[in-house]
N, C-alpha and C positions, 0 to 999 in steps of 0.2 A: 681454614681449623673450623671444629663444631663442637657446641657444649649441650649434650645432653643431658638432659634433668629430670629428676624422677620426682616428682614430690610422696612425702608421708608424715606418720609421725616418729620421731627419734623413740629409745629407749625400746628394752625390748619388753616392756608394755605394752604396746603398739606393732610391734613385731608383724604380727599376725594380722592386722586388721586389713579390710580392702580396702581401707584407707590409705593405706602403705605398698598399695599391690606396682607402685611407680617406683619405689624401692627396689622392690623386688625382680622388674623387668631391668635395674642398672645395675648388681648383682649380681646377672647371670649372663649378660655381657660382659660382665668384668672378670668372670672365673670365665666365660666358654672364651673369649682372645687373652688369656693373661695377661690385663694389664698393671698396674703397679702395683701398692699394699695404697688401701684408705689412708688418708691421711688429713686432719682438722685444717680447715683453712674459710676464709669468704664465709663466715658460720655455719660451717655446714661439711662434711663429708664428702673428698673428692679421688681420684683416679685419673689418670693421663694412661693414656699406649693410645696406637695403628689400628684404623678400623682399614683392611684394603690399603686404599692408599696417602688414604685419611688422618689424621689428626685432630683426637678426641677424647675432649674433657666431660671424665661423667664429675654430676650432682647430684648430693644428694642433704639437701638444707637441714640442721639440725634446729628454723626458728620457731615449727609448730608452724602447723602447715597455712592459720590462717596470715602470716609475717612470711611466706615464700617467696615473695619478687626480692627482700631486702638485700636474701645471699645472692641470688637471679644477675639483681643489678649490679652487685659487689660483682662476681667471680666475669661477669659479662669486661665492664669497665677495665682490670687487671689485663685482658686476656686481647683486647680489643676485640669484641667480637661480635656484632652487627645481627641485630632482633631473626634478619631470616635463618641465620646457623646456627639458631637456639631451635631448639627439638623437646618438649617437654611430654613425656610420661604421666599420665594421671588416670584415676579408675573416673567410670562414666556410668553414674546414675542412668541413662537414656538407652543403653544399652544391656543385651539380653547377655545373661554370663557367659562369656568366651569368642563374645563376636568383640576385634577391632577393626578401629576406623584411622586415618592420616588426615589430618587437615593445616591446610597452611590461613593464616588469619583471623578474625572473626570474634562472639561475643567469650564473655566467662560462661552464658548459660548461670549465673550463680555461685558457679562452683570456687570457695573463698581461697582454695592456690593461685588459679590462676586468676581474680578477682587480684590479689594482692601483686601477681606480678606484671596485671596489666596496670594498676600506677607505681609502676616503676622502669617500665622500658615499651608501653605499648602493646598494641594485641599484634602486630607481623609476625611472634612469632610461628616453629609450628607445633600440633599436640595428638601425637599417639593418644586416642581415647581408648582406653582397655575398657571393656562392660563392665562388670558387676550385677546388673539387674536392680531388680527397685521393689523396699519395701513392697510397696502396694496402695500406700500414706503414705503424707510429708509429715505428719508426726514423729513418722518413725525412723527416719531418715538420718537422723545423728544416731540413734542405737544402732541402727544399723549400718554406716559405713566405718562405724569404733566397736566393729565387734569381727571377731579372726572368719578367717573360709570357711567354710560349712566340712568336714571331711570328705564330703561327696564331689565337691569344687576340685578334691585335689586333682582330679587325673584330667580334664583340661586345664587347671590350673596350670600346669605344670609342663604339658605343653606347649603350650601359648608361651608359655620362658624360654621352651627350648626353639621355636618358631621366632621368637623374639630377636632370641643371638642369631641363630643363624642370617637373620634376614638384616640384622644391623646392618653389616659391611654398604648394606644398599643402599641403607636408609642415610649411612652417613655418604655419601657417592652422590644422593637427591635423587636414585631410581627408587622412589615411590612404589610403585607398581610391581615391579620386583619384590620390597621386603616387603607385600601385602598379600603375594605368592610362595614366599615360603614358610610364612604365619602359614596359611589357605591350610598350607598341604602337610602343616602338623595336626590341624584340625581337625582338619575333614577324613573322615572315615573309611578304612579302610575298604574299598571295594568287591566282590568277590569275583575271581579272575573270569575268562570265557574260553570254557576246550578251544584246544588248539586245532588249527585243520585237521591236523594228521589221526586228533583224536577223531572230531566225529566223521572224518571214513570210515575211522575202523570203527566206531558204533554201529556205521548204517554195514557194513561192513557184513556184519554178525547174524543180518536178515538171510531168513533164506531163498536163496533162488534160483534154483535146479526146478527144471519142471517135473510136473508130475507122469510117472510110468506109463507110456502109452498098452490100450486094453487092446490083447491080444485077442482075449473070446471071439467063440465063435456064432452066428448069430442065432442061434439055436441053443447053444449056451447062456446068453443072455437074456433070454427069454423062458425058458428053463428060469434064469436066477427071482425074474420081477413075482415070480409066484410061489418065490418057497419061505 
């Protein structure tokens, strides 16, 4: 069994915030894979289902970001899940918008939601770091993460959510590189197709390939033509 945790803040006021991209990722997974309806439990919203052959619990803590660990710890104890089987989806300031990284263990890098989880379950859980970019100065961070994504962000955000949903069974199965590849295929721009060999041959065949007609003039006629 795996526990997928999405970080964010509860309520309609925060639903479109950059800080809530973790909630968005879990909503995309639940919708794409027919998970059970969300219900209130463990100080959060929970939905259960299967990804491939793996039973997965989705958890969106409603304790607000800074206390996320309370909800995560409670769910882990109930389902008897170990930290390495917990995967947390969260916003990442140090990655450009649309970039995604997968990490197992390590520090919290100042993220308040991760800091809280560290305090309750340690650092041995996995994280899916969802890039939202940085506003440029630390004094602007709070307002930036608590503001909605811009309309210009919607295309890459939609692609990322689709990629996460498509790759989720691989993530649940412990196949991290395949999960990352599924997201990358959604995020990569389409490349122009190369012409097929037959098309290149047809193009080449349009060039004239006939030899010039032989000159049948007599030597006298050629000489006269030179002085005309």
